[in-house]
ZAKOLSE-953689 format. One line per field, with one value per residue (C-alpha): x, y, z; residue number from 0. Coordinates in pm, 1 decimal, decimal comma. Layout:
! ZAKOLSE-953689
xx	c(X	...) $
yy	c(Y	...) $
zz	c(Z	...) $
num	c(NUM	...) $
//
This chain:
! ZAKOLSE-953689
xx	c(-0,2	110,8	50,9	82,4	139,8	84,8	204,1	11,1	16,0	-248,9	-254,1	-589,1	-618,3	-271,7	-356,1	-672,6	-478,5	-214,5	-473,3	-638,6	-308,8	-216,2	-543,5	-470,4	-131,9	-286,6	-523,1	-210,5	-88,7	-65,3	-391,6	-439,1	-207,6	-405,6	-337,0	-437,1	-384,0	-320,2	-327,2	-135,8	-248,3	-72,9	-219,9	-556,6	-791,6	-1166,1	-1094,1	-891,4	-1144,1	-1423,3	-1221,9	-1132,8	-1491,6	-1615,2	-1327,4	-1356,6	-1722,0	-1598,1	-1586,2	-1274,6	-1056,2	-934,8	-622,9	-812,7	-835,1	-459,0	-405,2	-655,5	-456,8	-772,1	-835,5	-733,1	-684,6	-1024,0	-1188,8	-1043,4	-1298,1	-1143,0	-1341,0	-1333,1	-1292,2	-1246,5	-1108,4	-867,3	-884,7	-838,0	-771,5	-751,0	-552,5	-602,0	-388,5	-470,7	-101,4	182,9	354,7	636,8	730,1	878,1	588,6	328,9	498,7	538,4	163,9	88,1	332,9	183,0	-145,9	-19,2	-94,1	132,0	456,5	575,6	521,0	540,5	597,7	517,9	461,1	121,9	292,7	400,5	209,9	228,7	223,2	381,7	87,7	322,8	537,2	426,4	432,4	788,7	922,5	753,5	890,4	1240,6	1208,9	1092,9	1385,7	1637,3	1577,5	1885,7	1726,5	1558,4	1458,3	1407,5	1291,1	1181,5	1328,0	1157,3	1081,8	1005,7	699,2	913,6	1046,9	1391,4	1528,2	1498,8	1774,1	1647,7	1951,7	2261,8	2587,4	2593,9	2610,8	2943,1	3007,6	3156,7	2833,5	2624,1	2853,8	2845,0	2466,0	2406,4	2674,0	2818,8	3086,3	2841,1	2882,0	3258,8	3422,9	3502,5	3147,2	2990,7	3204,9	3123,3	2750,3	2752,0	2920,8	2680,3	2378,7	2538,5	2467,2	2707,6	2518,6	2154,5	2041,4	2181,8	2169,8	1907,5	1936,7	1909,1	2214,7	2294,7	2319,5	2390,4	2044,0	1719,4	1484,1	1185,3	932,1	892,1	1033,0	925,4	1029,8	1045,4	845,9	1063,2	1368,7	1188,1	1106,8	1479,2	1591,0	1315,1	1086,5	1192,2	1378,6	1126,4	1415,1	1416,8	1098,2	1157,3	1453,9	1744,3	1523,0	1541,0	1923,6	1927,0	1681,0	1873,3	2196,9	2041,3	1920,9	2275,9	2411,1	2174,4	2289,3	2017,2	2081,8	1929,1	1858,5	1769,8	1564,1	1509,0	1303,1	1008,1	924,2	687,3	646,4	713,9	630,0	914,5	826,4	1169,7	1040,4	1389,2	1532,5	1368,1	1610,9	1927,4	2241,6	2270,3	1983,4	1746,8	1866,4	1727,6	1412,9	1299,9	1183,9	1220,6	1587,1	1628,7	1460,8	1706,9	1998,3	1869,0	1823,0	2176,3	2302,4	2107,0	2240,5	2606,1	2570,2	2436,2	2695,3	2989,0	3148,2	3272,5	3060,9	3064,5	3063,3	2812,4	2929,7	2744,3	2957,7	2981,3	3056,5	3275,4	2982,0	2838,7	3181,0	3237,4	2897,9	2978,0	3318,2	3157,2	2902,3	3168,3	3381,3	3090,2	3008,9	3366,6	3364,0) $
yy	c(0,1	352,1	631,8	987,6	1254,4	1613,9	1893,6	2213,9	2571,6	2819,8	2773,0	2587,4	2651,1	2502,2	2211,4	2137,2	2128,8	1906,9	1663,3	1635,7	1543,5	1300,2	1118,7	1087,0	941,2	695,2	578,8	465,3	228,9	-140,8	-338,2	-426,0	-151,4	47,3	404,9	666,5	1041,9	1215,8	1593,1	1728,1	2089,3	2353,2	2687,2	2567,4	2832,7	2805,4	2828,4	2511,9	2333,4	2426,3	2313,3	1983,4	1921,6	1977,1	1786,6	1482,7	1493,8	1396,4	1503,3	1682,9	1481,8	1685,9	1667,9	1491,9	1179,3	1151,5	1210,8	952,9	627,2	416,0	531,8	277,9	322,7	166,1	440,4	721,8	864,3	797,8	876,8	734,9	1002,6	897,9	561,3	688,5	694,1	1054,7	1173,6	1539,1	1636,5	2006,1	2182,7	2528,4	2620,0	2610,1	2303,0	2298,2	2053,0	1775,0	1748,3	1767,8	1484,4	1278,8	1315,4	1175,9	891,7	790,3	691,1	590,2	232,4	192,8	-1,7	285,4	651,5	940,7	1273,4	1584,9	1956,5	2090,4	2286,3	1963,1	1879,2	1516,5	1608,9	1277,0	1040,8	738,0	890,4	648,8	345,2	427,1	500,2	201,4	-33,1	102,4	57,2	-297,2	-375,4	-217,9	-325,6	-143,7	193,0	376,3	700,2	780,2	1107,9	1214,4	1488,1	1820,4	2066,5	2437,0	2538,0	2671,3	2315,6	2368,1	2124,2	2239,5	2188,0	1911,7	1686,9	1809,0	1742,3	1790,7	2140,7	2273,2	2594,9	2733,3	2645,1	2838,3	3142,2	3135,7	3109,5	3394,3	3648,3	3832,0	3563,9	3348,8	3581,0	3541,6	3279,9	3077,3	3095,4	3017,8	2708,5	2594,7	2639,1	2474,0	2171,4	2175,1	2160,4	1897,2	2122,4	1941,1	1617,8	1685,4	1860,0	1594,2	1262,7	1017,3	733,4	689,3	793,9	806,2	1155,5	1289,1	1434,7	1520,6	1812,8	1710,8	1835,7	1485,3	1171,6	808,7	624,7	253,2	203,1	-84,6	136,1	426,5	201,1	150,1	507,7	686,9	982,1	1331,8	1514,6	1771,0	1981,7	2122,2	2331,9	2414,3	2355,1	2108,2	1829,1	1664,3	1684,4	1524,7	1253,5	1153,3	1146,9	910,0	681,8	662,9	604,0	309,9	147,4	268,5	445,7	782,4	795,8	1065,5	907,5	1126,7	855,1	998,7	1369,6	1626,2	2000,0	2207,9	2569,2	2589,4	2903,7	3015,0	3182,1	3203,3	3402,5	3735,2	4026,6	3817,3	3826,8	3907,0	4151,7	3854,9	3763,4	4092,5	4121,7	3767,7	3534,5	3230,2	3310,1	3318,1	2976,9	2847,4	2987,4	2833,3	2495,8	2515,7	2577,2	2273,7	2061,2	2148,2	2110,6	1759,6	1645,7	1883,9	2060,5	1751,2	1603,8	1249,6	1206,4	995,8	1144,0	994,0	762,9	883,6	624,3	713,2	799,4	1038,6	1184,0	1248,3	1425,7	1648,2	1735,4	1826,9	2046,3	2221,8	2272,7	2427,6	2661,0	2804,4	2883,5) $
zz	c(3,2	-75,3	178,9	49,2	314,1	194,5	419,8	378,2	512,2	394,8	16,5	-27,7	-400,5	-462,5	-232,2	-427,4	-753,3	-596,8	-466,9	-806,7	-972,3	-696,9	-749,7	-1122,7	-1037,1	-792,6	-1065,9	-1261,2	-987,9	-1060,2	-1021,1	-656,0	-529,4	-272,5	-176,3	79,3	99,5	429,8	438,9	737,8	764,6	980,3	1081,3	958,3	817,8	740,6	365,6	378,9	597,6	356,2	54,0	212,9	329,2	-25,8	-187,3	32,2	139,6	486,8	846,1	962,6	1194,6	1486,0	1699,7	1979,7	1760,8	1751,1	2121,9	2245,1	2289,3	2259,8	1906,4	1647,3	1278,2	1222,1	1424,5	1222,8	982,8	643,5	336,7	-13,8	-277,6	-640,4	-532,2	-272,3	106,0	222,0	576,5	673,1	982,3	1071,7	1329,6	1462,2	1506,4	1258,3	1400,4	1144,8	868,4	1081,3	1324,9	1043,9	856,1	1169,1	1250,5	907,3	943,4	1278,2	1114,1	768,6	670,0	370,6	341,4	126,3	222,2	-20,3	156,6	-43,0	-9,0	-116,5	-399,3	-572,8	-888,2	-1003,0	-1371,4	-1457,0	-1392,1	-1371,2	-1095,6	-823,3	-1054,6	-1158,1	-807,8	-644,4	-911,7	-849,5	-473,0	-506,3	-739,1	-501,2	-140,3	-16,8	-101,9	183,0	5,5	-360,5	-515,3	-861,0	-1075,2	-991,9	-1269,1	-1268,7	-1462,9	-1748,0	-1796,1	-1640,2	-1387,2	-1025,3	-772,5	-544,3	-479,4	-302,2	-128,1	247,0	385,9	508,1	691,5	368,5	184,1	435,2	410,1	31,1	21,5	272,6	186,1	-113,1	-131,1	-315,7	-616,1	-627,8	-848,6	-533,9	-413,9	-750,4	-788,5	-433,0	-475,0	-819,7	-666,4	-369,4	-606,3	-830,3	-1128,4	-1364,1	-1311,4	-1223,2	-1539,1	-1770,4	-1586,4	-1712,0	-1465,6	-1086,9	-882,8	-508,6	-354,5	-7,7	51,6	-123,9	-77,8	132,5	-120,5	-274,8	-106,9	-141,2	175,3	252,5	574,9	699,2	668,9	838,0	1132,2	1181,8	1111,9	1301,3	1236,7	1140,4	1415,3	1549,0	1685,9	1334,4	1309,4	945,4	709,5	737,4	867,8	526,1	533,3	876,5	776,9	462,2	656,0	913,5	636,3	500,9	856,9	889,5	569,2	327,8	7,1	-85,0	-457,3	-708,1	-988,8	-1298,9	-1461,6	-1264,7	-1244,7	-1097,1	-1115,0	-806,0	-731,7	-474,6	-280,9	-147,5	165,4	324,0	33,9	-43,3	-52,5	-49,2	165,6	535,6	516,9	512,1	862,4	984,4	775,7	691,8	972,0	744,5	692,7	1068,0	1089,4	831,8	1030,1	1350,6	1183,1	1045,7	1399,8	1524,6	1239,8	1290,6	1667,0	1607,9	1347,7	1374,6	1084,0	898,4	620,8	484,1	106,5	-75,1	-403,8	-699,2	-911,9	-1268,4	-1533,2	-1834,3	-2062,6	-1804,1	-1730,9	-2100,6	-2125,6	-1824,0	-1974,7	-2309,0	-2134,3	-1929,1	-2242,7	-2431,7	-2141,6	-2145,2	-2515,9) $
num	c(0	1	2	3	4	5	6	7	8	9	10	11	12	13	14	15	16	17	18	19	20	21	22	23	24	25	26	27	28	29	30	31	32	33	34	35	36	37	38	39	40	41	42	43	44	45	46	47	48	49	50	51	52	53	54	55	56	57	58	59	60	61	62	63	64	65	66	67	68	69	70	71	72	73	74	75	76	77	78	79	80	81	82	83	84	85	86	87	88	89	90	91	92	93	94	95	96	97	98	99	100	101	102	103	104	105	106	107	108	109	110	111	112	113	114	115	116	117	118	119	120	121	122	123	124	125	126	127	128	129	130	131	132	133	134	135	136	137	138	139	140	141	142	143	144	145	146	147	148	149	150	151	152	153	154	155	156	157	158	159	160	161	162	163	164	165	166	167	168	169	170	171	172	173	174	175	176	177	178	179	180	181	182	183	184	185	186	187	188	189	190	191	192	193	194	195	196	197	198	199	200	201	202	203	204	205	206	207	208	209	210	211	212	213	214	215	216	217	218	219	220	221	222	223	224	225	226	227	228	229	230	231	232	233	234	235	236	237	238	239	240	241	242	243	244	245	246	247	248	249	250	251	252	253	254	255	256	257	258	259	260	261	262	263	264	265	266	267	268	269	270	271	272	273	274	275	276	277	278	279	280	281	282	283	284	285	286	287	288	289	290	291	292	293	294	295	296	297	298	299	300	301	302	303	304	305	306	307	308	309	310	311	312	313	314	315	316	317	318	319	320) $
//
């Protein structure tokens, strides 16, 4: 069974569109493959409640259902909508990404869990079919993610090397615009590989906007670390999967479109630390991350075979002409 957990914060129209595309993708699953959709809503507003009530034709499930230990999965009011089981979990406060996902996981019934932001559009209807087939063929993989696309068709940065202190400095200061900073950030985002690779490769970590997770591996690795309110929790999670012997894979054979609202980057540079609360959240999460792991970073650098290496060299050569 596939459980889809969608995290949402106050964009009901985008959420509705995302749900519609996810249901189309679920319809493409192999015969007999069941699915459920769990919407973990933070900072719930009446507009979202109304949309979900109309979309699902169901009762809203409140926080009290999750806190009562006597409540079983069978007692949760799930509703069938266009062939899928849908559960809506509202939360009055903004509980953050990690806690929202963990709430969804706590009631998910699938042996595979797809975690997604509400601004993800499953434009490739075979996304789940492709990713599930890959997971079943590769039992040593704990997390796999699709290629993410911007709406102009360009490839979005969604797979990365681990953060270093130098990476943080380059991203948040003018040094990112120097030749040193540009090279560092290009390597961090795997730019020479991601835009041109056509087959699955291991990477250090994947952006949490779209992750398919093996439940048996998750049971060993553990839930998202709720010390991270927002940002860096996906880095930490992927690192813990690697530490527990599970691969983290970027698979461009499946794709989805992603709005990617970059809330932590508005004006750019250090000014964001003063004016943008999301930038301060990112800085706090970076502090928590480096406190947890130290400044050293392991390297799960993707292996590049000779054909891929030749392609990358040709691209780099053309760019310098």
